[in-house]
N, C-alpha and C positions, 0 to 999 in steps of 0.2 A: 503493499500499499504505500504510495509515494506521491501524496498529492502536491502540486507544484504551486507556487505563489506567482499570480499574474496580476500586474499591477491594473487596476481600472481607471485611477485617476491620481495623479502626483501633485493635485491642489493642495497647498499647505494647510494643515489641521490647527495651526496655533499652538502645538505642543511640540517643544522643542526636540525629544526623544522621538516621537511619532515622524515628525519630518524628517529627522535624519534617518530614520529606518526606509521611509519612502524613496529618498535619494538613492540609498544602497539597492533598494529592489529595483529601481528606474535603471540603475548602471549596471546590472547584472544581466550577462548573456551567457548561454540560455539560463532560463529560469531555473530557479532552486526549487527543491524541495520544502515542505513545512518542516521536516525534520532538520533539515539544513538550516534553515533562518532561525529555528529554536537554538542552534548550537551557537550560531554566529551571534546573535543578539544577546546572548547569556554569556558569550565569552568561553564557552566550554569546547571551543574548535582549537586544534593545533594544525591545521591545514594550511601550510605556509603560502599556498596561492590564494588563500580566500581571507587573509588576515585585514586587508584593507576593508572588508564588509563587516567588521565587529565594532561594536559600539564600546565606546571606553566608559569604565566607571558606572554601568548601569544600575547596579543595587543601590550606589550611593548616589545617583542622580534621581533614582525613583524616591529613596527615602527624603533626600532633598526637598524633592516636590512635594511629598506628603507632610514634611513639615511645615512648608510655605502654607499650605493648606489648614493647617492646624489638626491634622489628623494623629501625627507622631509627634514625639519632642526629641531633642537630642541631649544624651546623657554621656558622660565618660564613667568607664567602670574600671577597676582595677582588678586584674586577673595575677595575683602574686608578682610576676616580673614584668608585667606590661599592661598599659591602659589600653582599652579597649573603646572604641564609639558604638552606643548603642542608640537604637531609636525604637522606646517603648512607645505604647499607645496613649496619647494626651485626650484625645475625643473618645470615650467610652461611649458615649451617646450614638456616635456613628457606627462604631463595630457592633452594639448591639442592634441597631437598626439593620447592618446586614445579615447579623445571625438569626435575628427574628424573620426578615425577607426568606432566607433559605429554609429556616423550619418550617415556615407557612406554605412555602411553595411544595414541599413535600409532604405535608399532613393536609392543613384545610383546603389549598388550592391544587391539589394533586391532578395532574391531568396524563394518563398513562403514555398518551402518544406524545411523543417528543415534538412533533411537527407542531403540535397547538401549545408548546410551551412558550413562555416569554422568552425570546432571544437572549436578553441580558441574565436572565435566571439560569438558564443552561448554561451559559459561558460562565457564570459564577459558579455554578455545582463543578464544571469541570477544572476551572482553576483551582478551586479549594481540593478537589480529588487529586489533583495533578501536584500540589503543594504539600499534601499529606495532612491537611487541617480540616477535611470534611468531618471526621468522627469527632473533633471537639466542637464543631458547631451544634452537634446533637447532644452532647454529655451535659445538658442541663435539663432536657427531657426526661419525664418519667419513664422507667423500663420499658413498657409497653409502647409508648410511642417513640421511645429512643429504636426499639427494634425495628418499628414499622419505618422510620426514616430511613435506616440503614438500609433495610430491604429493598425498599423501593428506589433508593439511590444506586445500590449494586446492581438492580435489573436494568437501570438507564443507563449506568456506566459500562455493562457487559454487553450492550447491544452492539452491533457490527457497524463500526464507524463507516465503512465504505458504503453499505446499503442505506444509513441514515442519511449520509450526505449526498447520496445520489437523489433522495426524497426531498432534501431539505431545500427549499429556496431560501438563499440569503443565510443558512446557518452552516455551510458547508466547510468554512474555516474552522469553526467551532469542533466539528468532528474530524476535523484534519489534526486539530492540536490533540484532541483525546486519543487518536491513533498514534500519533508521533511520541504522547507520554506513556502509552502502554506497550511500547515495544521493550 
């Protein structure tokens, strides 16, 4: 399964990282796969022929943007021999809003067919799963609701990304990202 990223528009988005990514995608011939772009954009490739397409300091830049939006804060923590910069959540309300949104999406507003699911919610579920934090989203639930939420998301995330991408109008990239992380 190798979904290729094809650029539909290179119009600026107003986000520095996204605009930089668009420039890289536009400059790439032939088109790269979603898996390759994930590796390039996260800095996890060592292909010397592709280094010019890597984004620099992605985690730090994303953290800085979230600090500027008031979601995170910046702190120095001492770990015996060295100091390390960390970015704890400063806006617990925003975090709780996202947690509630995901919980409600798999409990009260559950739609079995991912084609009927809201695109942003599906993307958030896929990213939470890929980041290994999905289980944390459901830990505050009662046992029966936790089991139901985990089973529903497991069923969703176990679907064949290629089949779902073929059915999904406008959701192909979400399924391609899931496929890349499932490898």
